[in-house]
C-alpha positions as CSV (number, residue, x, y, z in Angstrom):
1,M,37.9,49.8,-66.0
2,S,40.4,49.8,-62.9
3,R,38.7,49.8,-59.7
4,L,42.0,51.0,-58.4
5,N,41.8,53.6,-55.8
6,P,42.9,57.0,-57.1
7,N,44.2,57.9,-53.6
8,V,46.8,55.1,-54.1
9,S,50.0,56.8,-55.2
10,G,52.9,54.5,-54.7
11,M,54.0,51.6,-52.8
12,K,55.6,52.4,-49.6
13,C,58.0,49.9,-47.6
14,I,56.8,49.2,-44.3
15,Q,60.4,49.5,-43.0
16,C,62.5,51.8,-44.4
17,G,59.9,54.0,-45.4
18,L,60.9,54.5,-49.2
19,V,58.0,55.3,-51.3
20,H,58.5,53.2,-54.7
21,A,56.4,54.1,-58.1
22,L,52.9,52.2,-58.2
23,D,53.8,48.6,-59.4
24,D,53.9,45.2,-58.2
25,Y,56.8,44.7,-55.8
26,F,56.4,40.6,-55.2
27,E,59.7,40.4,-53.4
28,G,59.2,43.4,-51.4
29,C,61.2,46.9,-51.0
30,P,63.9,46.5,-53.6
31,S,66.1,48.7,-51.4
32,C,65.6,46.5,-48.2
33,Q,66.0,43.5,-50.2
34,R,69.4,44.6,-51.7
35,A,70.5,45.5,-48.1
36,G,69.8,41.6,-47.0
37,T,66.7,43.0,-44.7
38,P,63.2,41.8,-46.7
39,A,60.7,44.0,-46.1
40,S,57.1,44.4,-47.5
41,V,55.8,47.3,-49.2
42,A,52.2,48.7,-48.7
43,P,49.8,51.1,-50.9
44,H,50.7,54.4,-50.1
45,Y,47.6,56.5,-49.7
46,T,47.7,60.5,-50.3
47,A,44.2,60.9,-48.8
48,F,41.4,59.1,-46.9
49,P,37.6,59.8,-47.1
50,A,36.4,62.2,-44.5
51,D,34.5,59.7,-42.5
52,L,33.9,56.1,-42.5
53,N,30.6,54.3,-42.8
54,T,29.3,50.9,-43.7
55,E,28.8,52.0,-47.2
56,N,32.2,53.2,-47.9
57,I,34.6,50.8,-46.3
58,T,36.0,49.9,-49.7
59,D,36.8,53.3,-50.5
60,W,39.5,53.2,-47.9
61,L,41.0,49.8,-49.7
62,S,43.6,49.7,-52.6
63,Y,40.8,48.1,-54.9
64,R,36.9,49.1,-54.5
65,G,33.9,47.7,-55.6
66,A,32.3,44.4,-54.5
67,T,33.2,41.1,-56.5
68,G,30.0,39.6,-56.0
69,L,30.9,36.8,-53.8
70,G,29.9,39.2,-50.6
71,E,33.1,38.9,-48.5
72,G,33.6,41.4,-45.5
73,N,31.1,42.7,-42.9
74,T,31.6,39.8,-40.9
75,P,29.6,39.3,-37.7
76,L,30.6,39.3,-34.1
77,S,29.8,36.5,-31.2
78,A,29.7,37.7,-27.8
79,L,31.0,35.4,-25.4
80,P,30.0,36.6,-21.7
81,R,30.4,33.3,-19.9
82,L,33.9,32.9,-21.2
83,A,34.7,36.4,-20.2
84,V,33.3,35.9,-16.6
85,A,35.5,32.7,-16.5
86,L,38.8,34.7,-17.5
87,G,38.0,37.6,-15.5
88,I,38.1,40.0,-18.3
89,D,35.2,42.7,-19.0
90,A,34.3,41.4,-22.3
91,L,35.2,38.9,-25.1
92,H,34.3,38.5,-28.7
93,T,35.0,36.7,-31.7
94,K,35.3,38.5,-35.1
95,N,33.8,35.2,-37.3
96,E,35.9,35.6,-40.4
97,F,34.6,32.1,-41.3
98,C,31.4,33.6,-42.5
99,N,33.2,34.7,-45.6
100,P,32.2,33.0,-48.9
101,T,34.9,30.5,-48.9
102,G,34.6,30.0,-45.0
103,S,38.0,32.2,-44.0
104,H,39.7,35.4,-43.8
105,K,41.4,34.6,-47.0
106,D,38.6,35.7,-48.9
107,R,39.5,39.6,-48.3
108,M,42.6,38.9,-49.7
109,G,41.6,36.9,-52.8
110,A,39.1,39.2,-53.6
111,I,41.7,42.0,-54.1
112,V,44.5,40.2,-55.4
113,V,42.2,39.0,-58.4
114,Q,41.2,42.4,-59.2
115,R,44.5,43.5,-59.2
116,A,45.6,40.5,-61.6
117,I,42.8,41.5,-63.8
118,D,43.9,44.9,-63.9
119,V,47.4,44.4,-65.0
120,G,46.4,41.9,-67.7
121,A,47.4,38.7,-65.7
122,T,45.7,35.5,-66.9
123,T,46.9,33.0,-64.2
124,V,47.1,33.7,-60.3
125,A,49.0,31.4,-58.3
126,V,48.8,30.7,-54.3
127,A,51.1,28.7,-52.4
128,S,48.8,26.8,-49.8
129,S,47.5,23.7,-48.4
130,G,44.4,25.2,-47.0
131,N,42.6,28.1,-46.8
132,A,44.4,30.4,-49.3
133,G,44.0,28.0,-52.0
134,V,40.4,27.6,-51.7
135,S,39.8,31.2,-51.7
136,T,41.9,32.1,-54.6
137,A,40.6,29.4,-56.7
138,A,36.8,30.7,-55.9
139,Y,37.6,34.4,-56.9
140,A,39.4,33.3,-59.7
141,A,36.5,31.2,-61.1
142,R,34.3,34.1,-60.4
143,A,36.4,36.6,-62.5
144,G,36.9,34.2,-65.3
145,I,40.7,33.7,-65.1
146,E,42.9,30.4,-64.4
147,C,44.2,29.7,-61.0
148,V,47.2,27.2,-59.9
149,V,47.6,26.3,-56.2
150,V,50.8,24.9,-55.4
151,T,50.5,22.7,-52.6
152,T,52.1,19.4,-50.7
153,P,51.0,15.7,-51.1
154,E,49.5,15.8,-47.7
155,I,46.5,18.5,-48.4
156,S,43.5,17.8,-46.8
157,P,40.9,15.8,-49.0
158,N,38.2,18.7,-47.8
159,W,40.2,21.5,-49.4
160,R,41.5,19.5,-52.5
161,R,37.9,18.6,-53.7
162,A,37.0,22.6,-53.0
163,I,39.8,23.7,-55.0
164,E,39.0,21.1,-57.9
165,M,35.6,22.0,-58.0
166,H,36.3,25.6,-58.4
167,G,38.2,24.7,-61.7
168,A,41.9,25.3,-60.0
169,R,44.8,23.1,-61.1
170,I,46.7,21.7,-58.1
171,I,50.7,21.2,-58.5
172,A,52.2,19.2,-55.6
173,T,55.6,19.8,-54.4
174,K,57.7,17.3,-51.7
175,N,58.0,20.0,-49.0
176,P,56.4,23.5,-48.6
177,D,59.8,25.4,-49.5
178,D,59.7,24.1,-52.9
179,R,56.1,25.7,-53.4
180,W,57.8,29.0,-53.1
181,A,60.8,28.4,-55.4
182,L,58.3,27.2,-58.0
183,I,56.1,30.3,-57.9
184,A,58.7,32.7,-57.8
185,Q,60.3,30.9,-61.0
186,R,56.9,31.1,-62.8
187,V,56.4,34.8,-61.5
188,R,59.8,35.8,-63.1
189,Q,59.1,34.4,-66.4
190,G,55.9,36.2,-66.3
191,E,53.3,33.1,-66.4
192,W,51.9,33.5,-63.1
193,Y,50.5,36.5,-61.1
194,P,51.4,35.7,-57.4
195,V,49.1,35.8,-54.3
196,T,51.4,34.6,-51.8
197,N,54.8,35.0,-50.5
198,S,57.6,33.7,-52.9
199,I,61.0,34.4,-51.2
200,M,63.1,33.1,-48.4
201,P,63.4,34.9,-46.0
202,P,59.7,35.8,-46.6
203,V,57.7,39.1,-46.9
204,G,54.4,39.0,-46.6
205,S,51.8,37.9,-49.3
206,N,50.9,40.1,-52.3
207,P,50.4,43.8,-50.6
208,F,47.4,44.6,-52.5
209,G,45.8,41.6,-51.0
210,V,47.4,42.2,-47.5
211,D,45.7,45.8,-47.7
212,G,42.3,44.2,-47.9
213,Y,42.9,42.8,-44.4
214,R,42.8,46.6,-43.1
215,A,39.0,46.2,-43.7
216,I,38.7,43.9,-40.5
217,A,39.9,47.4,-38.2
218,F,37.4,49.3,-40.1
219,E,34.6,46.9,-39.3
220,L,35.6,46.6,-35.8
221,Y,35.4,50.3,-35.4
222,L,32.0,50.5,-36.6
223,Q,30.5,47.6,-34.5
224,F,32.3,48.7,-31.4
225,S,31.5,52.6,-31.9
226,A,30.8,52.8,-28.1
227,R,33.1,50.7,-26.3
228,P,36.1,49.8,-28.6
229,P,38.3,46.7,-27.9
230,T,41.4,47.1,-25.8
231,D,43.1,43.9,-27.3
232,I,42.6,42.0,-30.5
233,I,44.3,38.7,-30.8
234,V,45.2,37.1,-34.2
235,P,46.4,33.7,-35.1
236,T,49.7,34.2,-36.9
237,A,52.0,32.8,-39.4
238,R,53.5,35.3,-41.8
239,G,51.7,38.3,-40.3
240,D,49.3,39.2,-43.3
241,V,46.4,39.5,-40.9
242,L,48.2,41.1,-37.9
243,W,49.9,43.9,-40.2
244,G,46.3,44.4,-42.0
245,I,44.3,45.1,-38.7
246,A,47.4,47.2,-37.1
247,K,47.6,49.3,-40.1
248,G,44.0,49.8,-40.3
249,Y,43.9,51.1,-37.1
250,R,47.0,53.2,-37.5
251,D,45.2,54.8,-40.6
252,L,42.1,55.5,-38.6
253,R,44.4,57.1,-36.0
254,D,46.1,59.2,-38.3
255,S,42.6,60.2,-40.0
256,G,41.6,61.6,-36.6
257,L,38.6,59.2,-36.2
258,V,40.3,57.5,-33.2
259,H,42.4,58.5,-30.3
260,S,44.0,55.2,-29.5
261,I,44.2,51.7,-31.0
262,P,43.9,48.4,-29.3
263,K,46.9,46.6,-28.6
264,V,47.0,43.8,-31.6
265,H,48.7,40.3,-30.4
266,A,50.1,37.6,-32.3
267,V,49.7,33.7,-31.5
268,E,51.5,31.2,-32.9
269,P,52.3,27.5,-32.3
270,F,56.2,28.1,-31.6
271,P,58.3,30.9,-30.1
272,R,59.3,32.3,-33.5
273,I,58.2,35.7,-33.1
274,S,60.4,35.8,-29.8
275,L,63.3,34.2,-31.4
276,A,63.5,36.7,-34.0
277,Q,63.0,39.6,-31.6
278,Q,66.1,38.8,-29.8
279,G,68.0,39.0,-33.1
280,H,67.9,35.0,-34.1
281,G,66.8,35.9,-37.6
282,M,63.6,35.2,-39.6
283,V,63.9,31.8,-40.0
284,C,63.5,29.6,-37.4
285,S,64.9,26.1,-38.4
286,D,63.9,24.1,-35.1
287,Y,60.2,24.4,-36.3
288,S,59.2,22.6,-39.3
289,G,55.7,23.2,-38.8
290,D,54.9,20.1,-37.3
291,T,51.4,21.0,-35.5
292,V,47.9,20.6,-35.4
293,M,47.6,24.2,-36.2
294,E,48.2,24.0,-39.7
295,S,47.2,27.1,-41.1
296,I,49.7,29.1,-38.9
297,G,52.7,26.4,-38.9
298,G,56.2,26.7,-40.5
299,D,59.3,28.1,-39.5
300,T,59.5,31.8,-40.7
301,V,58.7,35.5,-39.4
302,T,58.2,38.5,-41.3
303,R,59.2,42.0,-40.7
304,Q,55.5,43.0,-41.0
305,T,54.8,40.9,-38.0
306,L,57.4,42.4,-35.9
307,L,56.4,46.1,-36.9
308,A,52.9,45.2,-36.3
309,L,53.3,44.5,-32.7
310,D,55.7,47.1,-32.0
311,S,53.3,49.7,-33.5
312,T,50.4,48.7,-31.2
313,D,52.6,47.8,-28.1
314,G,51.3,44.0,-28.9
315,V,52.9,40.6,-27.9
316,G,53.6,37.5,-29.7
317,V,52.5,34.3,-27.7
318,A,53.6,30.7,-28.4
319,V,50.8,28.0,-27.5
320,R,50.9,24.2,-27.5
321,D,48.9,21.6,-29.2
322,E,47.3,19.9,-26.2
323,Q,46.2,23.4,-24.9
324,V,44.7,24.4,-28.1
325,I,43.0,21.0,-28.5
326,A,41.4,21.2,-24.9
327,D,40.2,24.8,-26.2
328,Q,38.6,23.8,-29.3
329,L,36.2,22.1,-27.2
330,V,35.5,24.8,-24.8
331,L,34.5,27.0,-27.7
332,A,32.8,24.6,-29.3
333,R,30.4,24.1,-26.1
334,E,29.9,28.0,-26.5
335,G,28.5,27.4,-29.9
336,L,31.6,28.1,-32.0
337,Y,33.3,25.2,-33.8
338,L,36.4,26.8,-34.9
339,E,40.0,25.5,-36.7
340,R,42.4,24.8,-34.5
341,S,44.3,27.7,-35.8
342,S,41.7,29.8,-34.7
343,V,41.1,28.4,-31.3
344,A,44.7,29.3,-30.4
345,S,43.3,32.8,-30.1
346,L,41.4,31.7,-26.9
347,T,44.5,29.6,-25.6
348,G,47.0,33.0,-26.5
349,L,44.4,34.9,-24.2
350,R,44.8,33.0,-21.6
351,R,48.3,33.1,-21.6
352,L,48.3,36.7,-21.8
353,I,46.1,37.1,-19.0
354,D,48.3,34.6,-16.7
355,H,51.5,36.7,-17.9
356,G,49.7,40.3,-16.8
357,Q,49.7,41.4,-20.5
358,I,45.9,41.6,-20.6
359,G,43.8,42.8,-17.3
360,Q,40.5,42.7,-15.8
361,N,39.2,45.8,-17.6
362,A,40.2,44.4,-20.9
363,R,37.8,44.1,-23.7
364,V,39.2,41.5,-26.2
365,V,38.2,40.3,-29.9
366,M,39.7,37.1,-30.9
367,V,39.8,37.0,-34.8
368,A,38.2,33.5,-35.6
369,T,40.0,33.0,-39.0
370,S,38.3,29.9,-39.9
371,H,35.6,27.2,-39.0
372,G,36.6,23.7,-37.9
373,Y,34.6,21.7,-40.8
374,K,37.6,21.7,-43.3
375,E,39.9,19.8,-40.6
376,Q,40.5,16.3,-40.6
377,P,40.0,14.6,-37.2
378,E,43.6,14.0,-35.3
379,F,44.5,10.5,-34.3
380,G,42.7,10.1,-31.1
381,D,39.8,12.4,-31.4
382,S,37.3,10.0,-29.8
383,L,34.1,12.3,-28.9
384,S,32.0,10.8,-31.2
385,A,32.9,7.3,-30.1
386,I,32.3,8.6,-26.4
387,N,28.7,9.5,-27.1
388,V,27.9,6.4,-29.2
389,S,28.9,4.2,-26.3
390,R,26.8,6.7,-23.8
391,E,23.9,6.2,-26.2
392,A,24.1,2.8,-26.2
């Protein structure tokens, strides 16, 4: 029995606004693709529930009902000392690392697998060297379907072990772009159902999966009912989470549940967004992805990233590796051991404050996409050695 939300009537292009028939559009809007300006589509809702509460959040999503793994409803951590040090009113993290496989990707994985089953697919495929691969493998295992993770030889042993434990098959390609080409080929042949993007220039991931990230906005609405955030900072590669949060808040506003929405900002390891905004294209070949922020590396920008920022008056900000490494220790001393890509939100917040884009009355939420236990130590990480010598 399909769990598709009956209020989903089609798939709407996020760029041109054309509503297509309800189907899978893995390469985005066909009209924009033909025009050479690829853009994602998103589920188009004819109506939303009259209210929003902790019991009916999935009624606001494209696919409803729990998968049994317990994703979502992630907690907050208040950081009052850091808020004072930064000179802002309030600071919290939204702890997406509390999802079953330890990252925000579970929100996407849960819905994509439901969609795959709904359309009769037997194998889901994901291009990933980390969190998305683990998440997709876990939800495919739960559903009893096959999973293929297309990655590179440099995949972390921690992630590789988790993927293999869930029973997924790993295929390694020589470079990241080859992953997309392989998935696109197998999808066109009808062999695999894709979770992630497979074209260049890219669009977002599977649109049903991206739709699942709207739940982060819905949960924040409920968690901050008295004093909603003014700014949300999101680690960003191709903008799936960024778009989902921005779209979720816009849906709340359009439904009359909120009158204003927070600014949703993107943080990245290279100034890809600013280059795209200046008209330099959606592929920034100067940036190969060589960064300690592996989960948000790469050289591409998507239309959904730019539109999410425009629609919320958000800003894209680039941060440097050495700053993020320092801030990882800062957050650890607050009790939060986060993946460096997540830590980038704090570093980005500092830059936004320094540039006057976030002021002293701001109430900020940083999306903590994943914990740090999956990461391999970087060369020169010597805190343990320092502590041992002090103990001696």
